[in-house]
Biopython code that builds the backbone (N, CA, C, O; Angstrom):
import numpy as np
from Bio.PDB.StructureBuilder import StructureBuilder

atoms = [
    (1, "MET", "N", (143.164, -14.181, 25.860)),
    (1, "MET", "CA", (144.590, -14.344, 25.322)),
    (1, "MET", "C", (146.094, -15.759, 25.779)),
    (1, "MET", "O", (147.157, -15.467, 26.327)),
    (2, "ASN", "N", (145.673, -17.173, 25.336)),
    (2, "ASN", "CA", (147.370, -17.474, 25.881)),
    (2, "ASN", "C", (148.319, -17.192, 25.342)),
    (2, "ASN", "O", (149.293, -17.209, 26.094)),
    (3, "GLU", "N", (148.692, -16.716, 23.572)),
    (3, "GLU", "CA", (149.660, -16.373, 23.661)),
    (3, "GLU", "C", (149.479, -15.336, 22.493)),
    (3, "GLU", "O", (148.432, -14.729, 22.266)),
    (4, "ARG", "N", (151.033, -15.184, 21.554)),
    (4, "ARG", "CA", (151.019, -14.243, 20.380)),
    (4, "ARG", "C", (151.330, -15.220, 19.982)),
    (4, "ARG", "O", (152.058, -16.165, 20.288)),
    (5, "THR", "N", (150.184, -14.674, 18.630)),
    (5, "THR", "CA", (150.809, -15.677, 17.255)),
    (5, "THR", "C", (151.715, -14.690, 16.239)),
    (5, "THR", "O", (152.015, -13.625, 16.779)),
    (6, "ILE", "N", (152.215, -14.860, 14.831)),
    (6, "ILE", "CA", (152.536, -14.167, 14.488)),
    (6, "ILE", "C", (151.361, -13.216, 13.816)),
    (6, "ILE", "O", (151.664, -12.126, 14.303)),
    (7, "PHE", "N", (150.313, -13.001, 13.069)),
    (7, "PHE", "CA", (149.495, -12.072, 13.121)),
    (7, "PHE", "C", (149.137, -11.172, 14.182)),
    (7, "PHE", "O", (148.634, -10.088, 13.889)),
    (8, "HIS", "N", (149.408, -11.609, 15.824)),
    (8, "HIS", "CA", (149.756, -10.222, 16.486)),
    (8, "HIS", "C", (150.658, -9.013, 15.769)),
    (8, "HIS", "O", (150.459, -7.833, 15.480)),
    (9, "GLU", "N", (151.637, -9.855, 15.658)),
    (9, "GLU", "CA", (152.986, -9.056, 15.535)),
    (9, "GLU", "C", (152.906, -8.411, 13.775)),
    (9, "GLU", "O", (153.156, -7.216, 13.618)),
    (10, "ILE", "N", (152.574, -9.221, 12.622)),
    (10, "ILE", "CA", (152.037, -8.716, 11.379)),
    (10, "ILE", "C", (151.268, -6.854, 11.505)),
    (10, "ILE", "O", (151.470, -5.730, 11.045)),
    (11, "ILE", "N", (150.332, -7.576, 12.450)),
    (11, "ILE", "CA", (149.120, -6.358, 12.857)),
    (11, "ILE", "C", (149.931, -5.160, 13.674)),
    (11, "ILE", "O", (149.929, -4.002, 13.255)),
    (12, "SER", "N", (150.575, -5.534, 14.800)),
    (12, "SER", "CA", (151.665, -4.580, 15.485)),
    (12, "SER", "C", (152.353, -3.542, 14.509)),
    (12, "SER", "O", (152.789, -2.399, 14.642)),
    (13, "GLY", "N", (152.244, -4.561, 13.337)),
    (13, "GLY", "CA", (154.148, -4.276, 12.320)),
    (13, "GLY", "C", (155.723, -4.864, 12.944)),
    (13, "GLY", "O", (156.732, -5.163, 12.305)),
    (14, "GLU", "N", (155.490, -4.889, 14.351)),
    (14, "GLU", "CA", (156.611, -5.522, 14.395)),
    (14, "GLU", "C", (157.080, -6.505, 13.558)),
    (14, "GLU", "O", (158.101, -7.008, 14.027)),
    (15, "VAL", "N", (156.637, -7.134, 12.169)),
    (15, "VAL", "CA", (157.216, -7.877, 11.928)),
    (15, "VAL", "C", (156.689, -7.415, 10.702)),
    (15, "VAL", "O", (155.699, -6.684, 10.748)),
    (16, "ASN", "N", (157.406, -7.856, 9.123)),
    (16, "ASN", "CA", (156.810, -7.384, 7.848)),
    (16, "ASN", "C", (156.444, -7.598, 6.947)),
    (16, "ASN", "O", (157.414, -7.804, 6.217)),
    (17, "SER", "N", (155.350, -7.730, 6.296)),
    (17, "SER", "CA", (154.942, -8.519, 5.641)),
    (17, "SER", "C", (153.811, -7.480, 4.567)),
    (17, "SER", "O", (153.172, -6.441, 4.728)),
    (18, "LYS", "N", (153.974, -8.208, 3.735)),
    (18, "LYS", "CA", (152.855, -7.691, 2.059)),
    (18, "LYS", "C", (151.719, -6.716, 2.703)),
    (18, "LYS", "O", (151.030, -6.910, 1.701)),
    (19, "VAL", "N", (151.076, -6.022, 3.321)),
    (19, "VAL", "CA", (149.667, -5.957, 3.276)),
    (19, "VAL", "C", (149.055, -5.078, 2.481)),
    (19, "VAL", "O", (149.298, -3.887, 2.282)),
    (20, "VAL", "N", (148.233, -5.790, 2.045)),
    (20, "VAL", "CA", (147.640, -5.279, 0.507)),
    (20, "VAL", "C", (145.692, -4.577, 1.331)),
    (20, "VAL", "O", (145.088, -3.802, 0.590)),
    (21, "TYR", "N", (145.106, -4.881, 2.499)),
    (21, "TYR", "CA", (144.763, -3.812, 2.868)),
    (21, "TYR", "C", (143.651, -3.579, 4.059)),
    (21, "TYR", "O", (142.583, -4.162, 4.247)),
    (22, "ARG", "N", (144.447, -2.243, 4.984)),
    (22, "ARG", "CA", (144.246, -2.218, 6.679)),
    (22, "ARG", "C", (143.002, -1.476, 6.827)),
    (22, "ARG", "O", (142.528, -0.777, 5.931)),
    (23, "ASP", "N", (142.639, -1.592, 7.635)),
    (23, "ASP", "CA", (141.320, -0.820, 7.921)),
    (23, "ASP", "C", (141.404, -0.312, 9.467)),
    (23, "ASP", "O", (142.562, -0.111, 9.832)),
    (24, "HIS", "N", (140.150, -0.003, 10.685)),
    (24, "HIS", "CA", (139.708, 0.044, 11.870)),
    (24, "HIS", "C", (139.313, -1.664, 11.378)),
    (24, "HIS", "O", (139.364, -1.937, 10.178)),
    (25, "LEU", "N", (139.212, -1.946, 11.644)),
    (25, "LEU", "CA", (138.634, -3.448, 11.918)),
    (25, "LEU", "C", (140.053, -4.582, 11.469)),
    (25, "LEU", "O", (140.915, -4.825, 12.314)),
    (26, "VAL", "N", (140.120, -5.210, 10.008)),
    (26, "VAL", "CA", (141.041, -5.648, 9.927)),
    (26, "VAL", "C", (142.073, -5.710, 8.901)),
    (26, "VAL", "O", (141.923, -4.879, 8.005)),
    (27, "THR", "N", (143.202, -6.570, 8.787)),
    (27, "THR", "CA", (144.544, -5.879, 8.413)),
    (27, "THR", "C", (144.569, -7.567, 7.777)),
    (27, "THR", "O", (144.406, -8.635, 8.367)),
    (28, "ALA", "N", (144.975, -7.114, 5.653)),
    (28, "ALA", "CA", (145.453, -8.411, 5.158)),
    (28, "ALA", "C", (146.296, -8.502, 4.108)),
    (28, "ALA", "O", (146.471, -7.556, 3.340)),
    (29, "PHE", "N", (146.854, -9.580, 3.993)),
    (29, "PHE", "CA", (148.944, -9.549, 3.684)),
    (29, "PHE", "C", (148.241, -10.086, 3.159)),
    (29, "PHE", "O", (147.010, -10.056, 3.192)),
    (30, "GLU", "N", (149.510, -11.144, 2.115)),
    (30, "GLU", "CA", (149.673, -11.980, 1.785)),
    (30, "GLU", "C", (150.542, -13.206, 2.170)),
    (30, "GLU", "O", (151.698, -13.252, 2.591)),
    (31, "ASP", "N", (149.627, -14.204, 1.896)),
    (31, "ASP", "CA", (150.382, -15.464, 2.472)),
    (31, "ASP", "C", (151.576, -15.598, 2.995)),
    (31, "ASP", "O", (151.950, -14.451, 3.240)),
    (32, "ILE", "N", (152.587, -16.526, 3.383)),
    (32, "ILE", "CA", (154.061, -16.180, 2.044)),
    (32, "ILE", "C", (154.210, -17.645, 2.598)),
    (32, "ILE", "O", (155.355, -18.003, 2.875)),
    (33, "ARG", "N", (153.138, -18.560, 2.797)),
    (33, "ARG", "CA", (153.433, -20.634, 1.599)),
    (33, "ARG", "C", (151.920, -20.250, 1.248)),
    (33, "ARG", "O", (150.842, -20.589, 1.736)),
    (34, "PRO", "N", (152.325, -19.309, 0.087)),
    (34, "PRO", "CA", (150.845, -19.226, -1.644)),
    (34, "PRO", "C", (150.836, -20.041, -1.762)),
    (34, "PRO", "O", (151.979, -20.490, -1.846)),
    (35, "LYS", "N", (149.847, -20.976, -1.880)),
    (35, "LYS", "CA", (148.859, -22.154, -1.890)),
    (35, "LYS", "C", (148.521, -21.377, -3.577)),
    (35, "LYS", "O", (148.335, -22.423, -4.199)),
    (36, "SER", "N", (148.365, -20.410, -4.481)),
    (36, "SER", "CA", (147.530, -19.689, -5.250)),
    (36, "SER", "C", (148.429, -18.912, -5.680)),
    (36, "SER", "O", (149.315, -18.627, -4.874)),
    (37, "PRO", "N", (148.508, -18.286, -7.143)),
    (37, "PRO", "CA", (149.216, -16.794, -7.687)),
    (37, "PRO", "C", (148.890, -15.990, -6.339)),
    (37, "PRO", "O", (149.697, -15.360, -5.654)),
    (38, "VAL", "N", (147.002, -16.225, -6.038)),
    (38, "VAL", "CA", (146.777, -14.929, -4.915)),
    (38, "VAL", "C", (146.456, -15.269, -4.460)),
    (38, "VAL", "O", (145.478, -15.947, -4.773)),
    (39, "HIS", "N", (147.163, -15.149, -2.487)),
    (39, "HIS", "CA", (146.765, -15.683, -1.601)),
    (39, "HIS", "C", (146.025, -14.366, 0.607)),
    (39, "HIS", "O", (146.086, -13.893, 1.742)),
    (40, "ILE", "N", (145.766, -14.532, -0.037)),
    (40, "ILE", "CA", (146.010, -13.683, 1.376)),
    (40, "ILE", "C", (144.812, -13.866, 2.368)),
    (40, "ILE", "O", (143.609, -14.123, 2.383)),
    (41, "LEU", "N", (146.077, -13.520, 3.349)),
    (41, "LEU", "CA", (144.694, -13.333, 4.546)),
    (41, "LEU", "C", (144.265, -12.060, 5.038)),
    (41, "LEU", "O", (144.923, -11.024, 5.140)),
    (42, "ILE", "N", (142.880, -12.317, 5.373)),
    (42, "ILE", "CA", (142.294, -12.114, 5.835)),
    (42, "ILE", "C", (141.873, -11.733, 7.477)),
    (42, "ILE", "O", (140.884, -12.268, 7.977)),
    (43, "VAL", "N", (142.839, -10.623, 8.368)),
    (43, "VAL", "CA", (142.827, -11.253, 9.220)),
    (43, "VAL", "C", (141.509, -10.087, 10.721)),
    (43, "VAL", "O", (140.739, -9.437, 10.014)),
    (44, "PRO", "N", (141.274, -9.862, 11.865)),
    (44, "PRO", "CA", (140.781, -8.654, 12.466)),
    (44, "PRO", "C", (141.543, -8.494, 13.774)),
    (44, "PRO", "O", (141.586, -9.412, 14.594)),
    (45, "ASN", "N", (142.313, -6.990, 14.018)),
    (45, "ASN", "CA", (142.513, -6.470, 14.153)),
    (45, "ASN", "C", (142.547, -6.535, 15.649)),
    (45, "ASN", "O", (143.388, -6.080, 16.424)),
    (46, "LYS", "N", (141.233, -7.329, 15.925)),
    (46, "LYS", "CA", (141.445, -7.511, 17.687)),
    (46, "LYS", "C", (141.631, -8.848, 17.493)),
    (46, "LYS", "O", (141.346, -9.491, 16.483)),
    (47, "TYR", "N", (142.338, -9.407, 18.948)),
    (47, "TYR", "CA", (142.193, -10.811, 18.677)),
    (47, "TYR", "C", (140.594, -11.752, 18.484)),
    (47, "TYR", "O", (139.521, -11.158, 18.383)),
    (48, "ILE", "N", (140.681, -12.889, 18.467)),
    (48, "ILE", "CA", (139.051, -13.703, 17.939)),
    (48, "ILE", "C", (140.502, -15.539, 17.586)),
    (48, "ILE", "O", (141.381, -15.704, 16.740)),
    (49, "LYS", "N", (140.103, -16.248, 18.494)),
    (49, "LYS", "CA", (141.052, -17.671, 18.467)),
    (49, "LYS", "C", (140.352, -18.164, 17.409)),
    (49, "LYS", "O", (141.114, -18.970, 16.876)),
    (50, "ASN", "N", (139.427, -18.133, 16.866)),
    (50, "ASN", "CA", (138.645, -19.194, 15.750)),
    (50, "ASN", "C", (137.316, -18.990, 15.756)),
    (50, "ASN", "O", (136.854, -18.649, 16.845)),
    (51, "LEU", "N", (136.288, -19.141, 14.522)),
    (51, "LEU", "CA", (135.378, -19.200, 14.284)),
    (51, "LEU", "C", (134.534, -19.396, 16.217)),
    (51, "LEU", "O", (134.366, -18.473, 17.015)),
    (52, "ASN", "N", (134.130, -21.083, 16.452)),
    (52, "ASN", "CA", (133.573, -20.701, 17.768)),
    (52, "ASN", "C", (133.287, -19.666, 18.816)),
    (52, "ASN", "O", (132.395, -19.596, 19.662)),
    (53, "SER", "N", (134.329, -18.855, 18.512)),
    (53, "SER", "CA", (134.883, -18.354, 19.352)),
    (53, "SER", "C", (133.634, -16.377, 19.859)),
    (53, "SER", "O", (133.578, -15.443, 20.659)),
    (54, "ILE", "N", (133.058, -16.885, 18.785)),
    (54, "ILE", "CA", (132.323, -15.683, 18.066)),
    (54, "ILE", "C", (131.295, -15.299, 19.011)),
    (54, "ILE", "O", (130.321, -16.051, 19.042)),
    (55, "LYS", "N", (131.290, -14.566, 19.583)),
    (55, "LYS", "CA", (130.126, -13.739, 20.398)),
    (55, "LYS", "C", (128.702, -13.214, 20.278)),
    (55, "LYS", "O", (128.308, -12.051, 20.366)),
    (56, "ASP", "N", (128.115, -14.178, 20.089)),
    (56, "ASP", "CA", (127.118, -13.122, 19.473)),
    (56, "ASP", "C", (126.438, -11.746, 19.416)),
    (56, "ASP", "O", (125.219, -11.846, 19.279)),
    (57, "THR", "N", (126.711, -11.006, 19.456)),
    (57, "THR", "CA", (127.019, -9.485, 19.874)),
    (57, "THR", "C", (126.818, -9.035, 18.231)),
    (57, "THR", "O", (127.035, -9.638, 17.180)),
    (58, "GLU", "N", (126.403, -7.952, 18.482)),
    (58, "GLU", "CA", (126.085, -6.497, 17.284)),
    (58, "GLU", "C", (127.341, -6.538, 16.901)),
    (58, "GLU", "O", (127.399, -6.486, 15.672)),
    (59, "ASN", "N", (128.916, -6.645, 17.666)),
    (59, "ASN", "CA", (129.751, -6.155, 16.882)),
    (59, "ASN", "C", (131.143, -7.173, 16.621)),
    (59, "ASN", "O", (132.314, -6.894, 16.363)),
    (60, "GLN", "N", (130.777, -7.837, 16.720)),
    (60, "GLN", "CA", (130.651, -9.424, 16.113)),
    (60, "GLN", "C", (130.634, -9.316, 14.615)),
    (60, "GLN", "O", (131.599, -9.169, 13.865)),
    (61, "LYS", "N", (128.982, -9.445, 14.230)),
    (61, "LYS", "CA", (128.634, -10.250, 13.318)),
    (61, "LYS", "C", (128.684, -9.226, 12.402)),
    (61, "LYS", "O", (128.963, -9.591, 11.260)),
    (62, "VAL", "N", (128.519, -8.197, 12.545)),
    (62, "VAL", "CA", (129.229, -6.803, 11.980)),
    (62, "VAL", "C", (131.119, -7.740, 11.313)),
    (62, "VAL", "O", (131.512, -8.305, 10.293)),
    (63, "LEU", "N", (131.615, -7.416, 12.495)),
    (63, "LEU", "CA", (132.786, -7.531, 12.221)),
    (63, "LEU", "C", (133.694, -8.790, 10.896)),
    (63, "LEU", "O", (134.692, -8.814, 10.176)),
    (64, "LEU", "N", (132.265, -9.833, 11.341)),
    (64, "LEU", "CA", (132.096, -10.745, 10.164)),
    (64, "LEU", "C", (132.255, -10.290, 9.366)),
    (64, "LEU", "O", (133.355, -10.112, 8.843)),
    (65, "GLY", "N", (131.187, -9.926, 8.971)),
    (65, "GLY", "CA", (130.391, -9.806, 7.845)),
    (65, "GLY", "C", (130.955, -8.329, 6.741)),
    (65, "GLY", "O", (130.448, -7.885, 5.711)),
    (66, "HIS", "N", (132.258, -7.868, 7.560)),
    (66, "HIS", "CA", (133.139, -6.319, 7.196)),
    (66, "HIS", "C", (134.423, -7.640, 6.602)),
    (66, "HIS", "O", (134.524, -7.730, 5.379)),
    (67, "MET", "N", (135.481, -8.748, 7.615)),
    (67, "MET", "CA", (135.321, -9.879, 6.696)),
    (67, "MET", "C", (134.839, -9.791, 5.655)),
    (67, "MET", "O", (134.623, -8.780, 4.986)),
    (68, "ILE", "N", (134.616, -10.950, 5.421)),
    (68, "ILE", "CA", (133.763, -11.457, 3.900)),
    (68, "ILE", "C", (133.992, -9.805, 2.948)),
    (68, "ILE", "O", (134.968, -9.553, 2.241)),
    (69, "PHE", "N", (132.912, -8.961, 3.174)),
    (69, "PHE", "CA", (132.866, -7.663, 2.227)),
    (69, "PHE", "C", (134.646, -6.973, 1.470)),
    (69, "PHE", "O", (135.185, -6.536, 0.454)),
    (70, "ILE", "N", (134.867, -7.336, 2.928)),
    (70, "ILE", "CA", (136.749, -6.730, 2.130)),
    (70, "ILE", "C", (137.022, -7.897, 1.459)),
    (70, "ILE", "O", (137.795, -7.618, 0.542)),
    (71, "CYS", "N", (136.746, -9.149, 1.472)),
    (71, "CYS", "CA", (136.983, -10.383, 1.228)),
    (71, "CYS", "C", (137.285, -10.070, -0.621)),
    (71, "CYS", "O", (138.367, -10.138, -1.204)),
    (72, "SER", "N", (135.741, -9.679, -1.283)),
    (72, "SER", "CA", (135.005, -9.101, -2.601)),
    (72, "SER", "C", (135.713, -7.745, -2.666)),
    (72, "SER", "O", (135.599, -7.360, -3.829)),
    (73, "LYS", "N", (136.412, -6.822, -1.922)),
    (73, "LYS", "CA", (137.315, -5.192, -2.668)),
    (73, "LYS", "C", (138.372, -5.935, -3.166)),
    (73, "LYS", "O", (138.471, -5.928, -4.393)),
    (74, "ILE", "N", (139.679, -6.962, -2.163)),
    (74, "ILE", "CA", (140.458, -7.192, -2.599)),
    (74, "ILE", "C", (140.626, -8.035, -3.679)),
    (74, "ILE", "O", (141.515, -7.883, -4.517)),
    (75, "ALA", "N", (139.792, -8.930, -3.689)),
    (75, "ALA", "CA", (139.719, -9.918, -4.707)),
    (75, "ALA", "C", (138.960, -9.007, -6.950)),
    (75, "ALA", "O", (138.748, -9.562, -8.029)),
    (76, "LYS", "N", (138.862, -7.525, -6.474)),
    (76, "LYS", "CA", (138.523, -6.486, -7.092)),
    (76, "LYS", "C", (140.345, -5.938, -7.776)),
    (76, "LYS", "O", (140.821, -5.947, -8.911)),
    (77, "ILE", "N", (141.101, -5.374, -5.944)),
    (77, "ILE", "CA", (141.959, -5.226, -6.104)),
    (77, "ILE", "C", (143.166, -5.676, -6.834)),
    (77, "ILE", "O", (143.798, -4.895, -7.544)),
    (78, "LYS", "N", (143.675, -7.563, -6.596)),
    (78, "LYS", "CA", (143.794, -8.312, -7.206)),
    (78, "LYS", "C", (143.877, -9.050, -8.557)),
    (78, "LYS", "O", (144.642, -9.938, -8.931)),
    (79, "LYS", "N", (142.380, -8.118, -9.470)),
    (79, "LYS", "CA", (141.914, -8.538, -10.601)),
    (79, "LYS", "C", (140.643, -9.564, -10.346)),
    (79, "LYS", "O", (139.549, -9.065, -10.613)),
    (80, "ILE", "N", (140.635, -10.524, -10.010)),
    (80, "ILE", "CA", (140.579, -11.696, -9.882)),
    (80, "ILE", "C", (139.172, -12.195, -8.967)),
    (80, "ILE", "O", (139.023, -13.140, -8.193)),
    (81, "GLN", "N", (137.736, -10.556, -9.665)),
    (81, "GLN", "CA", (136.855, -10.673, -9.353)),
    (81, "GLN", "C", (135.986, -11.604, -10.375)),
    (81, "GLN", "O", (135.066, -12.374, -10.097)),
    (82, "ASP", "N", (136.734, -11.201, -12.023)),
    (82, "ASP", "CA", (136.043, -12.519, -13.155)),
    (82, "ASP", "C", (136.470, -12.998, -12.539)),
    (82, "ASP", "O", (136.032, -13.036, -11.389)),
    (83, "THR", "N", (137.462, -13.589, -12.861)),
    (83, "THR", "CA", (138.170, -15.066, -13.202)),
    (83, "THR", "C", (137.281, -15.771, -12.080)),
    (83, "THR", "O", (136.565, -16.585, -12.663)),
    (84, "GLY", "N", (137.034, -15.791, -10.698)),
    (84, "GLY", "CA", (136.818, -16.474, -9.426)),
    (84, "GLY", "C", (137.920, -16.522, -8.270)),
    (84, "GLY", "O", (139.133, -16.351, -8.387)),
    (85, "TYR", "N", (137.488, -16.683, -7.605)),
    (85, "TYR", "CA", (138.765, -16.803, -6.251)),
    (85, "TYR", "C", (136.972, -17.084, -5.810)),
    (85, "TYR", "O", (135.807, -16.783, -6.066)),
    (86, "ARG", "N", (138.460, -18.411, -4.420)),
    (86, "ARG", "CA", (137.747, -19.083, -3.209)),
    (86, "ARG", "C", (138.338, -18.575, -1.295)),
    (86, "ARG", "O", (139.500, -18.308, -0.988)),
    (87, "LEU", "N", (137.315, -18.580, -0.480)),
    (87, "LEU", "CA", (137.266, -17.774, 0.553)),
    (87, "LEU", "C", (137.258, -19.672, 1.552)),
    (87, "LEU", "O", (136.709, -20.769, 1.453)),
    (88, "VAL", "N", (138.408, -18.850, 2.543)),
    (88, "VAL", "CA", (138.111, -20.768, 3.535)),
    (88, "VAL", "C", (138.282, -20.442, 4.458)),
    (88, "VAL", "O", (139.021, -19.466, 4.330)),
    (89, "MET", "N", (138.004, -20.671, 5.859)),
    (89, "MET", "CA", (137.863, -19.910, 6.648)),
    (89, "MET", "C", (138.026, -22.046, 7.871)),
    (89, "MET", "O", (136.987, -22.705, 7.897)),
    (90, "ASN", "N", (138.827, -22.422, 8.335)),
    (90, "ASN", "CA", (139.359, -22.822, 9.056)),
    (90, "ASN", "C", (139.496, -23.067, 10.228)),
    (90, "ASN", "O", (140.400, -22.495, 10.837)),
    (91, "CYS", "N", (138.436, -24.215, 11.057)),
    (91, "CYS", "CA", (138.134, -24.133, 12.708)),
    (91, "CYS", "C", (138.760, -25.269, 12.454)),
    (91, "CYS", "O", (138.747, -26.066, 11.516)),
    (92, "ASN", "N", (139.742, -25.134, 14.263)),
    (92, "ASN", "CA", (140.371, -26.785, 14.812)),
    (92, "ASN", "C", (140.925, -27.042, 13.749)),
    (92, "ASN", "O", (140.937, -26.656, 12.580)),
    (93, "LYS", "N", (141.621, -28.156, 14.727)),
    (93, "LYS", "CA", (143.034, -28.557, 13.793)),
    (93, "LYS", "C", (141.878, -29.372, 12.401)),
    (93, "LYS", "O", (141.381, -28.954, 11.355)),
    (94, "ASP", "N", (141.871, -30.186, 12.860)),
    (94, "ASP", "CA", (140.755, -31.495, 11.795)),
    (94, "ASP", "C", (140.565, -30.504, 10.535)),
    (94, "ASP", "O", (140.378, -31.071, 9.459)),
    (95, "ALA", "N", (140.590, -28.995, 10.537)),
    (95, "ALA", "CA", (140.352, -28.866, 9.434)),
    (95, "ALA", "C", (141.304, -27.758, 8.495)),
    (95, "ALA", "O", (141.116, -27.082, 7.483)),
    (96, "GLY", "N", (142.467, -28.001, 9.485)),
    (96, "GLY", "CA", (143.816, -27.953, 9.639)),
    (96, "GLY", "C", (143.827, -26.401, 9.349)),
    (96, "GLY", "O", (144.034, -26.001, 8.204)),
    (97, "GLN", "N", (143.578, -25.430, 10.515)),
    (97, "GLN", "CA", (143.964, -24.650, 10.883)),
    (97, "GLN", "C", (145.035, -24.405, 11.621)),
    (97, "GLN", "O", (144.837, -24.478, 12.834)),
    (98, "GLU", "N", (146.401, -24.062, 11.183)),
    (98, "GLU", "CA", (147.044, -24.021, 11.904)),
    (98, "GLU", "C", (147.795, -22.565, 13.032)),
    (98, "GLU", "O", (148.737, -22.701, 13.812)),
    (99, "ILE", "N", (147.199, -21.587, 12.826)),
    (99, "ILE", "CA", (147.585, -20.823, 14.012)),
    (99, "ILE", "C", (146.035, -20.237, 14.135)),
    (99, "ILE", "O", (145.239, -19.668, 13.388)),
    (100, "ASP", "N", (146.082, -20.891, 16.053)),
    (100, "ASP", "CA", (145.141, -20.157, 16.554)),
    (100, "ASP", "C", (144.625, -18.283, 16.961)),
    (100, "ASP", "O", (144.774, -17.667, 18.017)),
    (101, "TYR", "N", (143.868, -17.721, 15.339)),
    (101, "TYR", "CA", (143.731, -16.764, 15.177)),
    (101, "TYR", "C", (142.306, -16.759, 14.361)),
    (101, "TYR", "O", (141.655, -17.719, 14.771)),
    (102, "LEU", "N", (141.806, -16.258, 13.668)),
    (102, "LEU", "CA", (140.674, -16.007, 13.720)),
    (102, "LEU", "C", (140.645, -15.138, 12.070)),
    (102, "LEU", "O", (140.235, -13.980, 11.985)),
    (103, "HIS", "N", (141.307, -16.177, 10.477)),
    (103, "HIS", "CA", (141.579, -15.375, 9.898)),
    (103, "HIS", "C", (140.514, -16.222, 8.610)),
    (103, "HIS", "O", (139.898, -17.262, 8.840)),
    (104, "ILE", "N", (140.505, -15.337, 7.014)),
    (104, "ILE", "CA", (139.906, -16.110, 6.160)),
    (104, "ILE", "C", (141.090, -15.749, 4.911)),
    (104, "ILE", "O", (141.814, -14.761, 4.795)),
    (105, "HIS", "N", (140.954, -17.021, 4.012)),
    (105, "HIS", "CA", (141.792, -17.310, 3.463)),
    (105, "HIS", "C", (141.571, -16.910, 1.887)),
    (105, "HIS", "O", (140.922, -17.756, 1.271)),
    (106, "LEU", "N", (142.100, -15.488, 0.937)),
    (106, "LEU", "CA", (141.637, -15.535, -0.123)),
    (106, "LEU", "C", (142.592, -16.330, -1.601)),
    (106, "LEU", "O", (143.516, -15.913, -2.300)),
    (107, "VAL", "N", (142.077, -17.175, -1.590)),
    (107, "VAL", "CA", (142.536, -18.101, -3.058)),
    (107, "VAL", "C", (142.344, -17.728, -4.158)),
    (107, "VAL", "O", (141.164, -17.713, -4.507)),
    (108, "GLY", "N", (143.240, -17.340, -5.016)),
    (108, "GLY", "CA", (142.545, -17.486, -6.238)),
    (108, "GLY", "C", (143.850, -17.177, -7.810)),
    (108, "GLY", "O", (144.884, -17.834, -7.688)),
    (109, "GLY", "N", (143.758, -16.135, -9.312)),
    (109, "GLY", "CA", (143.967, -16.670, -9.510)),
    (109, "GLY", "C", (144.845, -17.935, -10.582)),
    (109, "GLY", "O", (145.907, -17.808, -11.190)),
    (110, "LYS", "N", (143.975, -19.048, -10.502)),
    (110, "LYS", "CA", (144.084, -19.490, -11.702)),
    (110, "LYS", "C", (142.963, -21.189, -11.023)),
    (110, "LYS", "O", (142.796, -21.779, -9.956)),
    (111, "PRO", "N", (142.554, -21.289, -12.256)),
    (111, "PRO", "CA", (141.695, -22.437, -12.322)),
    (111, "PRO", "C", (141.560, -22.941, -10.723)),
    (111, "PRO", "O", (142.479, -23.755, -10.634)),
    (112, "LEU", "N", (141.017, -22.893, -9.656)),
    (112, "LEU", "CA", (141.173, -23.893, -8.400)),
    (112, "LEU", "C", (141.206, -26.207, -8.217)),
    (112, "LEU", "O", (141.830, -27.135, -7.703)),
    (113, "GLY", "N", (139.849, -25.834, -9.223)),
    (113, "GLY", "CA", (139.443, -27.494, -9.276)),
    (113, "GLY", "C", (138.428, -27.431, -7.885)),
    (113, "GLY", "O", (137.962, -26.473, -7.268)),
    (114, "SER", "N", (138.349, -28.447, -7.753)),
    (114, "SER", "CA", (136.913, -29.647, -6.901)),
    (114, "SER", "C", (137.557, -28.412, -5.452)),
    (114, "SER", "O", (138.479, -27.599, -5.384)),
    (115, "PHE", "N", (136.579, -28.834, -4.593)),
    (115, "PHE", "CA", (136.976, -27.876, -3.304)),
    (115, "PHE", "C", (137.315, -29.289, -2.356)),
    (115, "PHE", "O", (138.210, -29.272, -1.511)),
    (116, "LEU", "N", (136.693, -30.185, -2.552)),
    (116, "LEU", "CA", (137.508, -30.835, -1.650)),
    (116, "LEU", "C", (137.072, -32.009, -2.346)),
    (116, "LEU", "O", (136.119, -32.550, -2.906)),
    (117, "GLU", "N", (138.660, -32.153, -1.906)),
    (117, "GLU", "CA", (138.764, -34.330, -2.502)),
    (117, "GLU", "C", (138.797, -34.280, -0.341)),
    (117, "GLU", "O", (138.875, -33.368, 0.482)),
    (118, "MET", "N", (138.690, -35.745, -0.258)),
    (118, "MET", "CA", (138.738, -36.896, 0.520)),
    (118, "MET", "C", (139.471, -37.539, 0.736)),
    (118, "MET", "O", (139.669, -38.551, 0.065)),
    (119, "LYS", "N", (140.260, -37.164, 1.894)),
    (119, "LYS", "CA", (141.721, -38.114, 2.348)),
    (119, "LYS", "C", (140.617, -39.361, 3.286)),
    (119, "LYS", "O", (139.683, -39.210, 4.074)),
    (120, "LYS", "N", (141.428, -40.779, 2.605)),
    (120, "LYS", "CA", (141.278, -41.906, 3.081)),
    (120, "LYS", "C", (141.764, -41.819, 4.882)),
    (120, "LYS", "O", (141.702, -42.827, 5.587)),
]
sb = StructureBuilder()
sb.init_structure("model")
sb.init_model(0)
sb.init_chain("A")
sb.init_seg("    ")
for serial, (resi, resn, name, xyz) in enumerate(atoms, 1):
    if name == "N":
        sb.init_residue(resn, " ", resi, " ")
    sb.init_atom(name, np.array(xyz, "f"), 0.0, 1.0, " ", f" {name:<3s}", serial, name[0])
structure = sb.get_structure()
């Protein structure tokens, strides 16, 4: 690991955040600059830079599955499971990854429209 990120500080409790879910594998908290009424970030408690850094191990495969499962659990907590929500995982700069720490965005709470609007 090259640097500490804000996610390290949120997970450790050094920085206050609105945590909506935590277990032994992941922490989920509200985005400080939400793009929709519900915008939650789900991060592993143990540092992984991005999806390209995932190792071909059973533990890391289980972690990814757990992260997605927790998204559905949070959607129920936030009462958007029936109206709909989107999961986004950016990998590197061209995709829009701003923080070098694996995370999933769970967004919803309003109609989200088309997923991709290509920029010229």
